[in-house]
Each structure stands twice: as C-alpha cells, then as structure tokens.
C-alpha positions in Angstrom: -5.7 -106.0 -13.1 -9.0 -107.6 -12.3 -9.3 -105.4 -9.3 -8.7 -102.3 -11.4 -11.4 -103.4 -13.9 -13.8 -103.9 -11.1 -13.1 -100.4 -9.7 -13.4 -98.8 -13.1 -16.7 -100.6 -13.7 -18.0 -99.5 -10.3 -17.0 -95.9 -11.0 -18.7 -96.1 -14.4 -21.9 -97.4 -12.7 -21.8 -94.6 -10.1 -21.5 -91.9 -12.8 -24.3 -93.5 -14.8 -26.5 -93.6 -11.7 -25.8 -90.0 -11.0 -26.6 -89.0 -14.6 -29.9 -90.9 -14.5 -30.8 -89.3 -11.2 -30.0 -85.8 -12.5 -32.0 -86.5 -15.7 -35.0 -87.7 -13.7 -34.9 -84.7 -11.4 -34.8 -82.4 -14.4 -37.6 -84.2 -16.1 -39.6 -84.5 -12.9 -40.2 -80.8 -12.2 -42.7 -80.2 -9.5 -44.6 -76.9 -9.7 -45.6 -75.2 -6.4 -49.2 -73.9 -6.6 -49.6 -71.9 -3.4 -49.6 -68.2 -4.1 -49.6 -68.8 -7.8 -52.0 -66.9 -10.1 -51.0 -67.7 -13.7 -53.6 -67.2 -16.5 -52.0 -70.1 -18.4 -53.1 -72.5 -15.6 -55.9 -74.3 -17.4 -56.4 -77.5 -15.3 -58.6 -77.7 -12.3 -57.6 -79.8 -9.3 -60.0 -81.0 -6.7 -58.8 -82.7 -3.5 -60.9 -84.5 -0.9 -59.3 -85.3 2.4 -61.1 -87.5 4.9 -59.8 -87.3 8.5 -60.3 -90.4 10.6 -62.9 -90.6 13.4 -60.5 -91.9 16.0 -60.1 -90.0 19.3 -57.7 -87.0 18.8 -57.5 -87.8 15.1 -57.9 -84.1 14.0 -55.2 -81.5 13.7 -54.6 -77.7 13.6 -51.4 -78.1 11.6 -50.9 -76.9 8.0 -51.5 -79.8 5.6 -49.9 -79.9 2.1 -49.8 -82.4 -0.7 -47.6 -83.2 -3.7 -49.2 -85.0 -6.6 -46.8 -86.9 -8.9 -47.0 -88.6 -12.3 -45.1 -91.7 -13.3 -42.3 -89.5 -14.8 -41.8 -87.7 -11.5 -43.3 -84.4 -12.6 -46.2 -82.9 -10.7 -47.6 -80.2 -8.5 -47.1 -79.2 -4.9 -49.7 -77.5 -2.7 -48.0 -76.5 0.5 -51.2 -75.4 2.3 -54.4 -76.9 1.0 -56.7 -74.7 3.0 -55.0 -71.4 1.9 -54.8 -72.6 -1.7 -58.4 -73.7 -2.3 -60.5 -74.5 0.8 -64.1 -74.7 -0.3 -65.8 -75.3 3.1 -68.0 -72.6 4.7 -66.6 -69.6 6.4 -65.2 -70.5 9.8 -64.9 -74.2 9.1 -62.3 -76.0 11.1 -60.4 -78.1 8.6 -58.9 -81.6 9.4 -61.1 -82.3 12.4 -62.2 -85.7 13.5 -64.5 -87.3 10.9 -64.4 -84.4 8.5 -64.4 -84.7 4.7 -62.7 -81.5 3.6 -62.8 -80.3 0.0 -60.3 -78.1 -1.8 -60.1 -76.9 -5.4 -58.0 -74.6 -7.5 -56.3 -74.1 -10.8 -52.8 -75.1 -11.9 -50.8 -76.2 -14.8 -51.9 -79.4 -16.5 -49.9 -82.5 -15.6 -48.4 -84.6 -18.4 -50.2 -87.7 -17.0 -52.7 -88.7 -14.3 -51.3 -88.5 -10.7 -50.2 -91.9 -9.5 -48.3 -91.0 -6.3 -48.7 -88.5 -3.6 -46.9 -87.2 -0.6 -49.1 -85.8 2.2 -47.3 -83.5 4.6 -48.1 -81.8 8.0 -45.9 -79.0 9.3 -46.5 -80.2 12.9 -47.6 -76.9 14.2 -50.6 -76.0 16.5 -51.8 -77.4 19.7 -53.1 -80.6 18.1 -50.4 -81.7 15.7 -51.2 -85.4 15.6 -53.5 -86.3 12.7 -55.1 -89.5 11.3 -55.9 -89.3 7.6 -58.2 -92.0 6.1 -57.6 -91.0 2.5 -56.9 -88.3 -0.1 -58.7 -88.3 -3.4 -57.5 -86.1 -6.2 -59.3 -85.2 -9.4 -57.7 -83.4 -12.3 -59.4 -82.1 -15.5 -58.8 -79.4 -18.1 -60.0 -78.2 -21.5 -60.2 -81.0 -24.1 -58.8 -83.4 -21.5 -60.4 -86.4 -19.8 -60.9 -86.5 -16.1 -58.2 -88.2 -14.0 -59.2 -89.4 -10.6 -57.0 -91.2 -8.1 -57.8 -92.4 -4.6 -54.8 -92.7 -2.2 -55.6 -94.7 1.0 -53.6 -93.4 3.9 -55.0 -94.9 7.1 -52.4 -93.4 9.4 
C-alpha cells in the first residue's frame, strides 16, 4: 500500500511538473525579429558586441542572440548583422578587437532583459569566436531605458 501511494505521488508530481513546464513555455513566448516589419513594433533594441582581441578570436559565422525576461518571454534575432548592422558599408563584423553595433525595432518586452543566449551557426572559414561581452539596450515610447551587460569571455 505504501508503495502504491509513493507511485501515485510520483505520478502526480510528474504531471504537475509537465503542466508547469507547458504553462511556462506558453507564457514565455519568444518573438523572432529577423525579417519582421511590423508597424506595431514600438521598441528600439540596440546591441553592442565586443569581440576579444585574442589571436584568431574573430569569426565569419552568422551570430544571433535571444534576449529573455524573468518570465521567459523575449525576442530572438537570428542574424544580428542582417537585422540591424550599423557599421559602415563593407565592415567585417565580429573581427578581433571589434565593437560591433546593431539596432532595430521590435515588440516591447514585458520586462527588462535579464538573460541571453548568444549563438553562432559555425559556418565560414573562421568559425571559432571569442566574445568579450554583449550589451543590450531597450527603450520605447513612454518607457524607461533598460540596459543590461552580459559578460561572456569565451
């Protein structure tokens, strides 16, 4: 009898965990910004990426970032350069020692970003990359400015 109760309790906990995970995933919708042109996008995102100055620290790969709030919602930029590269024409992004700047519009997040996931697609002749940091700034009409520094050092 005790074993049956333990199994039922374990089963109940598994169902509860699955329900919580599903609710968190539903609440934590992430909006993809690349290729998006929506007039209702009122917030401006600015992203600074510092590539390390170590030997062979640069890359030719496509770099993306997902910015997340504490509730798991956020935005995804699959290709920073294509989305909002602000450097001069012909600039080689993510090269050793560079500070690259990107900016574009998107939907306003419910809260300031507190987590990020920086990704590389691993393509190109120089796919290894050393990122010092990523700094994100978000602002919109009648909103304050949220700024977050994410130290990467890898």
